[in-house]
C-alpha positions in Angstrom: 5.9 110.3 50.7 2.7 108.2 50.2 1.4 105.0 51.7 -2.0 103.2 51.4 -3.9 100.0 51.1 -6.0 100.7 48.0 -8.9 102.2 50.0 -7.2 104.5 52.6 -4.2 106.6 51.6 -1.9 109.0 53.5 0.4 111.7 52.4 3.0 113.2 54.7 3.7 116.9 54.4 4.5 120.0 56.4 7.7 120.8 58.2 9.6 118.7 60.8 8.0 120.7 63.7 4.6 120.8 62.0 4.0 117.5 60.3 0.7 116.8 58.6 -0.7 113.4 57.5 -3.4 114.0 54.9 -5.8 111.1 55.0 -7.8 110.0 51.9 -10.6 107.4 51.5 -11.6 106.1 48.1 -15.4 105.8 48.9 -15.7 109.3 50.5 -17.5 111.0 47.6 -19.3 114.3 47.0 -21.8 112.6 44.8 -22.5 115.4 42.3 -23.1 114.5 38.7 -20.6 117.2 37.6 -17.5 119.0 38.9 -16.8 119.7 41.7 -18.2 116.2 42.4 -15.9 113.2 43.1 -13.6 112.0 45.8 -13.3 114.5 48.6 -10.7 115.0 51.3 -11.8 113.7 54.7 -9.1 115.6 56.7 -5.9 114.6 58.5 -3.7 114.5 61.6 -1.3 117.3 62.6 1.7 116.4 64.8 3.5 119.5 66.2 6.8 119.2 68.0 8.3 122.6 68.8 11.8 121.2 69.5 12.1 120.1 65.8 11.8 123.7 64.4 14.4 124.1 61.6 15.4 120.4 62.0 17.2 118.6 59.2 15.2 115.8 57.9 15.2 112.6 55.8 12.0 111.1 54.5 11.6 108.0 52.4 8.7 106.1 50.8 9.3 102.4 51.0 7.3 100.5 48.4 8.4 97.1 49.5 6.8 97.3 52.9 4.3 100.1 52.0 5.7 102.3 54.7 6.9 105.9 55.2 10.1 106.4 57.2 11.3 109.8 58.5 14.1 111.1 60.6 14.2 114.6 62.0 17.3 115.9 63.8 18.5 119.0 65.6 21.6 119.5 67.7 19.6 118.6 70.8 17.2 115.9 69.8 16.2 113.4 67.1 12.8 111.8 66.3 12.3 108.8 64.0 8.9 108.1 62.4 7.3 105.1 60.7 3.8 105.4 59.2 1.7 102.8 57.4 -1.8 101.9 56.4 -2.7 98.4 57.5 -3.2 96.3 54.4 -6.1 94.3 55.9 -7.8 96.9 58.1 -9.2 100.5 58.2 -6.3 101.8 60.3 -3.4 104.2 59.9 -0.5 103.6 62.3 2.1 106.2 63.0 5.0 105.2 65.3 7.3 107.8 66.9 10.6 107.3 68.7 12.5 110.2 70.3 15.9 110.2 71.9 14.8 112.6 74.6 11.6 113.6 76.5 9.4 115.6 74.2 5.8 116.9 74.0 3.9 116.5 70.8 0.7 118.4 70.0 -2.0 116.5 68.1 -4.8 117.8 66.0 -7.2 115.5 64.2 -9.2 117.6 61.8 -11.9 117.3 59.2 -11.8 119.4 56.0 -14.5 122.0 55.8 -16.6 123.7 53.2 -17.8 122.7 49.7 -21.4 122.1 51.1 -20.1 119.6 53.7 -20.7 119.8 57.5 -18.4 118.5 60.2 -18.5 117.5 63.8 -15.8 116.7 66.4 -15.5 115.4 70.0 -13.2 114.0 72.6 -14.0 111.3 75.1 -11.7 108.3 75.5 -10.4 109.2 72.0 -10.5 112.2 69.7 -12.8 112.0 66.7 -14.0 114.0 63.7 -16.6 113.5 61.0 -17.3 115.1 57.6 -20.6 114.6 55.7 -22.2 115.4 52.4 -26.0 115.2 52.8 -29.2 116.9 52.0 -28.1 119.2 49.2 -29.6 119.5 45.7 -28.3 117.2 43.0 -26.5 115.0 45.5 -27.0 111.4 44.3 -26.4 109.8 47.7 -25.2 110.8 51.2 -21.6 110.1 52.3 -20.3 110.3 55.8 -16.8 109.6 57.2 -15.5 109.4 60.8 -11.8 109.4 61.9 -10.7 108.7 65.4 -7.3 108.6 67.0 -6.2 106.9 70.2 -5.6 110.1 72.2 -8.0 111.8 74.5 -6.0 115.0 74.7 -4.3 117.3 72.3 -0.9 116.5 73.6 1.2 113.3 74.0 4.5 112.8 75.7 7.4 111.0 73.9 9.8 109.2 76.3 13.4 108.5 75.4 13.8 105.3 73.3 10.1 104.3 73.8 7.9 103.8 70.8 4.7 105.8 70.9 2.0 104.4 68.5 -0.8 106.5 67.2 -3.7 104.6 65.6 -6.3 106.4 63.4 -9.4 104.4 62.6 -11.3 105.4 59.5 -14.8 104.4 58.3 -17.5 105.6 56.0 -21.2 104.8 55.8 -20.3 102.8 52.7 -18.2 100.5 54.9 -20.8 100.0 57.7 -24.1 101.7 58.8 -22.3 102.1 62.3 -19.5 104.1 60.7 -19.0 106.7 63.5 -19.3 104.4 66.5 -17.1 101.7 64.8 -14.3 104.3 64.1 -14.4 105.5 67.7 -14.7 102.0 69.2 -11.7 100.7 67.3 -9.5 103.6 68.2 -10.0 103.0 71.9 -6.9 101.6 73.5 -5.5 99.5 70.7 -3.2 97.0 72.3 0.4 96.3 71.3 -0.5 92.7 70.4 -3.2 93.9 68.1 -0.9 96.3 66.3 1.7 93.5 66.0 -1.0 91.2 64.4 -1.8 94.0 62.0 1.9 94.4 61.2 2.3 90.7 60.5 -0.8 90.6 58.2 0.4 93.8 56.5 3.9 92.4 55.8 2.4 89.1 54.6 0.0 90.9 52.2 2.7 93.1 50.7 5.2 90.2 50.4 2.6 88.2 48.5 1.8 91.2 46.3 5.4 91.7 45.2 5.9 88.0 44.8 3.2 88.1 42.1 5.0 90.9 40.3 8.0 90.9 38.0 9.9 93.0 35.6 11.9 92.0 32.6 14.6 94.2 31.0 15.8 92.8 27.7 18.9 95.0 27.6 
C-alpha cells in the first residue's frame, strides 16, 4: 500500500513482525546528467514486533482519505495500524493500537551507497541523513534528514492506547536549516498538533476529491 502528499511518499512492505515503511521525497536527487541520476531513496522506518511472527494480516490503501490501514492478528494478540502523510506538512504519521502489552523495535535508517554518505544520531529523537555532494558531474548537492519522535530503539504499546510515531522529513531544497528543522519538529509532537494536521489533511483530500468526477456513459 502507498500514501503520500505529492512531495513525500511512503510504501508499506515487509512482514507483520518486520514491517518497513520506505520513505521517498520528490526533491531528493542524485543530480547526475545521466543514469544512475534522478530521484534517490532517502531510507525508511522499520517496526519490529516479535509477537506478530506468522500473523495473519489485512492491509488496505484508502484513496479517499490518503491513508494506509493494516490489521495483524495471531491467536494471542492483534495490532491495528494507520499510516498517512500529512497533506499540508512534511510529516509521516504512523498510529499503532495493540490489544495487549507489546514491545516494538524501531530502526530509522538511511539508504547507503551510490556515492552518497550518511550520518545518524540519537538525542531527544532519532535522526538520519543522506547526502550527495562533492563528486564529479554532480550538478548540485542534495541533503535529506529524517527524524522520528523516539529517543530509543524500542517503544512499548499499551492495551487499547494509540501510540503515534511522527517522522519529520526535510531536504536542503526545502530549507537551508534542513537537518535542525527535521529534528526540532520531531521533538515531542503533541496530540493537539497531530489532531490539527489530521483535520487539515482530511479537508485537503475532501476538497481534492470534490473537484474530481468520473462519467461512465454505459
